[in-house]
N, C-alpha and C positions, 0 to 999 in steps of 0.2 A: 856649386857646379856651374859650368859655363852655359851660355845660351845654346851654343852649338851642341853640347853634350845632351841638354834636354831635348833638342830637336831630334838627335839621333835616336834617343830612347823612344820617343813618341812615334817616330817613323817605323822602328822595328815592331812596335806594338800594333800599329795600323796594318803593316804587312801581314802579320799573323791574323788579325781580325778579318781582313779581306779574304785571305786564303780559306779560313774556316767558313766564311759566309758563302763561298763557292763550293765548299766540300771538296777542295783539292788537296791531294797529298803533297807533302813537302818534297818528295822525290820528283814528282811531276813538275812542280813550279820551279824547283832548282834546276832541273834539266832544261826547261824552257828558257831560263834566264842565264844559262851557261855557267852555273856554279854547282858545287856539291851540296847534297842534302844536309850534310853536317854543318857546312858554313851557313846555309840558310837558317838552320836551327839556332845557331849562335846569334844571327842577326835578329831573329824573332824574339829571342830572350835578352836582347839589348846588350850583347857581349861583343859585338863587332860593329864598327862604323859602316855607314852606308853612303858611298859616294854618289855623286850626281848621275854618272853613267850607269851605275848599278841600279839606282832607283828607276831610271828609264826602262831598263831591261825587265825589272820586276813588275813595273806598271804594265808593260806590254804582256807579260806572262799572265798577269791577273786581270787583264782586260779592264783596266781602270786608268784614269789619267794620273800622271806623276804628281800633279798638284794635289789630288785627293790623298795620296800617300804622304805628301809632305806637310799637309795642313793639319788642323786640329781634329780631335776625336769626334766633334759634332759632324764634320763633313763625312767621316767614315760611317757614322750611324745613319746619316741621310742616304748615303749610297746603299747601305744595307736595306733600308726601307724601300728604296726604289727597286732593288734587286728582288725583294720579296713580292712586290707588286707585279713585276714582269712575269713571275712564275704562276700567277693565278690564272684560272680558266678564262676563256674569252668573254663569258657572260658576267664576269665580275670586273668592274672597271673603277678601281679606286682613284682618287684625285692625286696622281703622282706629284703634281706640282705643289701640293700642300704638305709634302713630307716635312719640310723645315718647320712649318707651323705646328704640325702634330708633335714633333720632337720638342719644340719650345714649350708648348702648353701642357702636354701630357708625356713627360719623359718616361714615367713608369710604364705606361701602356706601349709606348714606342719600343722600349727595351723588351717588353714581353712579346711584341710582334716579331722583333728581330730574332729573339731566342727561339720562338716557335718555328719561324721560317728556316733557321739554321738546323734545328732539330729535324724538320721534315726533309730537308736536303740531305742531311747525314743519313737518315733512315733509308732514303731512296738509294743512295750510293751503297749503303750496307746491303740492301736488297740485291743490287746488281752483283756485288761481290759474292754473296751467298749463292745466288743463282748460278754464277760462273762455277763456283766450287762444286755445287751439287749436281748440275745437269750438263755442263759443257766444259769440263776440265779434263782433257785427255792427259795432261801431265800427271795429275794425281792418280788417275786410273792406271796409267802405264807404269808409274813408279811403284805403286803397290804391287802390281803384277810382277815387276822385276824383282822386288824384295822377296816375294813368295817363291819365285823361280830359283833365285840364288839360294835361299834357305833349303829348298827341296834338294837342290843339287849337292850342297855341302853335306846335308844329312845322308844322302844316298852314298856318296863317296866315303864318308866317315864310317858308315855301317859296314861297307865292304872291307875296309882296312881293320875294323875292330873284330871281325869274325875270327881272325887268328889263323886262318888256313894258310896253306902254302901259296904264296903269290910270287910269280917269277919277278926277278929284280926289275926288268924293263917295265912290266906292268905296274909294279909298286911305284916306280919313279913317275910313271904317267899319272897314276892316281894322286900322288903328292902334288904334281904340277897342276892338275885339275882343281884340287882342293885349295891350293894357293890362289889360283886365278878366280875361283868362285868366291872365296872369302874376301878378296880385294873388291870384287864387283859388289858383294853385299855391303861392305863397309862404305864404299862410295855412294851407293844408292840410298842406304839408310841415312847417311849424312845429309844428302840432298832432301830427303823426305822430311827429316826432323826440322831442317831449316825452313822448309816450305810451310809446314804446319805451324811452326812457331811464329812465322811472319804474319799469320792471321791475327795474332794477339797485338801486333804493333799498330800504332796509329797510322804510320806511313809505310805500309807493308810493301815489300818486294817479293814477288811470288815465284818467279822462274829464273833460270840461268840467263835467258835473254834479257829480262828486266835488270838483272844484276849488271850485265854488260852495258846496257843503256845508261844506267846510273854511273858506271865507271867512265864511259865516254863523256857524259855530261860534266863529270868532275875533272876533265882534262886528260884522261887516260894516263894516270900515274903508273909507276912500275907495278907490274902484275902482283908480285909477291908482297908488296906493301900496300895494296889497295884494299881498304876496308869494305868497299862495295862488292867485291868479289868473294862471297862467302863460301861458294861451293866449288868443288873440283871441276865440274862441268863448265861453270862460268869462267874459271881461269883458263881452261883449254880454249874456249871460244874467244877470249880476250887475246890470247897469244896468237891464234890464227888471224884475228882481225889486225893486230899490230903488224904481222908479216905482210898482209895484203896492203896495208897503208904504206909501208916502207917501199914495196914494189911499185906502187902507183906514184909515190912521191919521186922515186928515181926516174920513172917514165915521164912525169910532168912536174918538174921542180916548182917550188913555191914562187920563186922570183919570176919565172917565165909565165906562170898562170896569173900572177898579180898584174903584170903588164897587159896581158891579153884581156883580163877582166874589165878593162876600161871600155870595151865594146858593149858590155852588158847583154849581149845576145849569145847564149851558149852555142847555137848552131854555127854562127859566124866565127866564134872563137875556135871551135873544133876544126873548121875548114882552114882557118889561118894557121893554127898550130899543127895541122896535119895529124891530129890525134883523134881517136874514136870519141864520139859524142858522149857515150856512157862514162868513159873515163873523166872527161871534162866535168860532167855533172857531179860525179862523186867527189872530185877534188874541190869543186866550188863549195860543196856542203861541208867539207872538212876545213878548208883554209878560210872561207868566209871573207873574201877580199871586199874592198869598198863597192857598195851596190848589192852585195850578197850577204850582209851581216846577219840578216834574219833568215837565211836559207835553211830549209829543212830537206830531208831526203827519206823516202821510203823505198825499200827494195823487197821484191817478192820472187819466189821461184815459180816454176811452171804450173804448180797446183794453186797458186794464189796465196800461199802462206807467206806472211811477212817474215823476212829473215834479218832485216835491219831497219831500225826506226830512229831517225834523227829528227825530232819534232821541230816544227817551226812554231814560234810563239802564236798562240791562239788557234792553231789548227787542231780540230777535234780528233783525238786518238783514243780508241778503246784499249782494253787490256790486250796483251798478245793473244793471238788465236782468233780474233774477230776483226771485222772491218766493214766498211760501207761498200756495197757492190757497185756504186756509182762512181767511185774514185777513178779518174782517167788512167791510173796505174794499171787497172785490170783491163781496160779497153786496149791498152798497148799490147797485151798478150796476144790479141787476135790479129794484129798487124805488125809483126816483128820488123825491126830496122826502119820503122817509119815514126818520126817524132810527132807527138800529139800535144798541141798547146791548147789549154783550156783555162778559163777563169771560173773558179768555183766559189760558192758562197756557203759558209757554215751556218748552222742554226742560230748562232749568235748575231748573224748579219755581217760578220767580217768576211772579206773577199781575199782570194789568193790566186796568183798566177801559177799555173803548174805546167811543167814540161815532162812528158812521159815517153819512155822508149823501152822497147823490149829487144833483146838480142838472143841469138841461138848459137851454140857451139857444140862441138863434139870432141871433148878432151881425150877420149880413148880411140879416136880415129873413126873411119867410116863404118867399122863393125860395132862401134859403141853407141850408146843412146844419145839422142839429141836433147841437150839441156837448154831450157829457156829461162831467162831471167829478165824481169822488168824493173824499172826504177822510175821514180817520180820526184823531180826537183820542185820544191814548194817555196814560193816567194810571196810576201805581202803585196797585194794589188795597190797601185798608185791611187790615192783618193780621187774620185771623179774621172778616172781613166776609162772605165767601162760603163756603158749605159745600163747593161744588164748582164748578169752572169750567164755563162754557158750551161752550168750545172748547179743544182742545189744538192749539196751533199751533207752527210752527217758522220758521226763516229761509227755506230753500228746499230742495227735495227732495234735491239732491245733497249738501247739508251738514247734513241733519237726521237725528238718531239714532232717530227714531220708525219702527221697522221695520214695524209693523202699521198704519200710517196708510192709511185708505181712499182718500185723495186723492193718494197717491204716484204720480208719473208716470214716475219713473226711480229706479234704485237709488242709495243713498247711497254716497259714497266714504269716509265716516267709519265708525268702529265704531258699530253700531246697538245700541239698547237694547231 
């Protein structure tokens, strides 16, 4: 085997080791790197080559230098030891700079420490997942209720038809139509519920239709009917609606026009120059990712604060759908519609991001209809050394955020706090 082939195999193995050390799901890392989870799985099992540019994207997604992914196993183990040391309480201060010596003199003990740290991280993440499922999972509760409602409706209608009495033809046709509609509803809901419950058994589980759509977008939005990431009917319906919106926005602001305007690097000036709404420019930048915006992410929420679209930026802390950090500037924008808010935020990992948030209001049904509010936040990595201090310290969500002294905390963290 050639030297290049050996390097490829070692790189794939190190990518998997680093991901497991962080207790990250394949779907999350793949989405952050702009590839599909299936392709990342092939890379990790040494079945696909890893080019230089892809190594850089994966390194950013795994918060590690590309050199560590490209070098030998020892460097990966040293990085794992340092990662374990960082997660210890403040009153425990191991000699992090002695990690290479520990690995060289006591490789068995080093391996035991790494395995224990990985096990602890995995258990913490499993605890988060189970806590979501048992206490804060409206999707599971709603789906179960929908199944029971459909079963009751089908049984009630079937009982009326089975009684054998005289039923006028028009009423019989109505009952048949109801039975057909309820059985279709039961089939669709049961399908989604089974896929949802089965996903808990998978290592890299996808739980909701929204997450299926996010995985589909990360894979490059292939044709809906041929997309493996879209397992449920609900996800396919969401994907079709998203494709329609993207086509409409691409027609309003073509790729070539946006690419030229993006040389300005300021979305507000770009919107003024193009005479286009700022929210449209922000969404198109997150999709097209022209030079200067390659690592752009986008979060969109409705007036209730519920996230309706998540295009993650590498390294930005995102929880599972249904949860969020109340300090994200995205939610501040809801209070001041049509006013852009620019903030530099810092994640618990120390990484900083420039964010631009904007909320808009519209009345699609006219003056007699409801006022709908939508906010979105464009996320970009901060330039190293550009900001003396961040405007905000943010996290993923309270239950999995290590910031113990956060004024916005609404519940204790189940992870070790800093």
